[in-house]
ROVOFI-659733 format. One line per field, with one value per residue (C-alpha): residue number from 1; chain; x, y, z. Coordinates in nm, 4 decimals, decimal comma. Example, Ala and Ser with C-alpha at 12.3 -4.5 7.8 and 13.67 -1.06 7.14 Angstrom:
BEGIN
num	[1/2]
chaine	[A/A]
xx	[1,2300/1,3670]
yy	[-0,4500/-0,1060]
zz	[0,7800/0,7140]
***
This chain:
BEGIN
num	[1/2/3/4/5/6/7/8/9/10/11/12/13/14/15/16/17/18/19/20/21/22/23/24/25/26/27/28/29/30/31/32/33/34/35/36/37/38/39/40/41/42/43/44/45/46/47/48/49/50/51/52/53/54/55/56/57/58/59/60/61/62/63/64/65/66/67/68/69/70/71/72/73/74/75/76/77/78/79/80/81/82/83/84/85/86/87/88/89/90/91/92/93/94/95/96/97/98/99/100/101/102/103/104/105/106/107/108/109/110/111/112/113/114/115/116/117/118/119/120]
chaine	[A/A/A/A/A/A/A/A/A/A/A/A/A/A/A/A/A/A/A/A/A/A/A/A/A/A/A/A/A/A/A/A/A/A/A/A/A/A/A/A/A/A/A/A/A/A/A/A/A/A/A/A/A/A/A/A/A/A/A/A/A/A/A/A/A/A/A/A/A/A/A/A/A/A/A/A/A/A/A/A/A/A/A/A/A/A/A/A/A/A/A/A/A/A/A/A/A/A/A/A/A/A/A/A/A/A/A/A/A/A/A/A/A/A/A/A/A/A/A/A]
xx	[6,1762/6,3782/6,7019/6,8568/7,1460/7,1937/7,5320/7,3595/7,2339/7,5747/7,5776/7,2696/7,3347/7,2171/7,1039/6,7579/6,7029/6,8249/6,6009/6,3010/6,3669/6,4192/6,0993/5,9060/6,0255/5,9637/5,5869/5,5958/5,5183/5,7623/5,5158/5,4938/5,8734/5,9099/5,6541/5,8344/6,1633/6,0080/5,8551/6,1855/6,3722/6,1158/6,0766/6,4427/6,5486/6,8972/7,0263/7,2483/7,4869/7,4800/7,6685/7,6161/7,6679/7,3695/7,3827/7,1826/7,1251/6,8328/6,8458/6,6208/6,6269/6,5727/6,5129/6,5023/6,7923/7,0005/7,0564/7,0885/7,1896/7,1550/7,3634/7,2699/7,4564/7,3649/7,4537/7,2759/7,3754/7,1454/7,3913/7,2268/6,8827/6,5701/6,3916/6,0921/6,3142/6,5576/6,5467/6,5760/6,7556/6,4253/6,2589/6,5397/6,5197/6,1427/6,1735/6,4416/6,2338/5,9288/6,1381/6,2831/5,9342/5,8339/6,1178/6,0331/6,3048/6,2394/6,2729/6,6169/6,6875/6,9444/7,2063/7,3952/7,7678/8,0033/7,7716/7,5767/7,2246/6,9130/6,7510/6,4244]
yy	[4,6579/4,8485/5,0260/4,9219/4,6842/4,4074/4,5590/4,8803/4,6930/4,6607/4,4349/4,2396/3,8720/3,6760/3,7713/3,6244/3,8714/4,1614/4,0450/4,0426/4,4017/4,5079/4,3360/4,5188/4,8598/4,7935/4,8470/5,2247/5,4485/5,7270/5,9847/5,7946/5,7725/6,1470/6,2163/5,9782/6,1570/6,4902/6,3384/6,1788/6,5049/6,6924/6,4272/6,3721/6,7360/6,6206/6,6265/6,3257/6,3456/6,0796/5,7686/5,8210/5,4984/5,4128/5,1512/5,0181/4,7188/4,5103/4,2959/4,0255/3,7099/3,4079/3,1237/3,2022/3,4225/3,3724/3,7274/3,7808/4,0871/4,1800/4,4627/4,6138/4,8739/5,0211/5,3051/5,4402/5,6846/5,7937/5,8886/6,1185/5,9789/6,1897/6,2640/6,0535/5,7441/5,8019/5,5746/5,7388/5,6060/5,6305/5,3974/5,1442/5,1736/5,1219/4,8193/4,6633/4,7169/4,5631/4,2591/4,2358/4,2496/3,9552/3,7585/3,8630/4,1257/4,4676/4,7693/4,9223/5,2926/5,3697/5,6379/5,8152/5,8699/6,0503/6,2754/6,0272/6,1517/5,9338/5,8617/5,7147]
zz	[6,5455/6,8022/6,7211/7,0540/7,0170/7,2661/7,3445/7,4540/7,7583/7,9228/8,2239/8,1248/8,1855/7,8880/7,5417/7,6019/7,8870/7,6759/7,3930/7,6246/7,7264/7,3653/7,2557/7,5248/7,4025/7,0345/7,0517/7,1050/6,8075/6,7132/6,8529/7,1827/7,1947/7,1421/7,4152/7,6505/7,5803/7,6784/7,9929/8,0926/8,0538/8,2624/8,5341/8,6209/8,6320/8,5332/8,1769/8,1281/7,8309/7,5601/7,6636/8,0383/8,2315/8,4514/8,7224/9,0109/9,2356/9,3475/9,6597/9,7977/10,0066/9,7827/10,0265/10,3927/10,4907/10,1750/10,0447/9,6718/9,4772/9,1122/8,9661/8,6307/8,4244/8,0892/7,8608/7,5571/7,2853/7,0030/6,7295/6,4766/6,5593/6,5032/6,8326/6,7320/6,7087/6,9942/7,2978/7,6370/7,9429/8,1331/7,8800/7,9253/8,3070/8,2977/8,0668/8,2857/8,5999/8,4334/8,3427/8,6956/8,8476/8,6267/8,7874/9,1441/9,1920/9,3463/9,1169/9,0670/9,1088/8,8415/8,8983/8,6211/8,6406/8,6608/8,8658/9,0807/9,0185/9,0155/8,6801/8,8084]
***
C-alpha cells in the first residue's frame, strides 16, 4: 500500500484517477524507491524543497479542430519518512504521465515553483 494520500495529488480531477496513479506506484519495493529517489535527484539537477508545487499542461485536439487542455498540479511532502519509503516528485510525475498516455494525452512537463524549473 502506498503512503501517498489522495490529497497529495492536488488538481487531480476525480478520486478514481488519483487512485489509479496511487495503485501504480504502490508496487515498488523500498529499495527501488530509494534508488529512484537518488536517480531523480541526479537527473533533474535541481533540488526542490519539500512541499514544492509542481504544475504542467497537456494539450491535444479531441475531434477535428476542437482543442482541449488538461492542467495538473501536485505537491508532495515526506514528513519524517525514511528514504526507503519516501515518494519523489519524479515518481509522481512519471505515474501521472503513464496514466495520461493511457487516456490518449501527451506527456506533461512539470515545473516546480516558486523557481520555475523543469522536474522531468
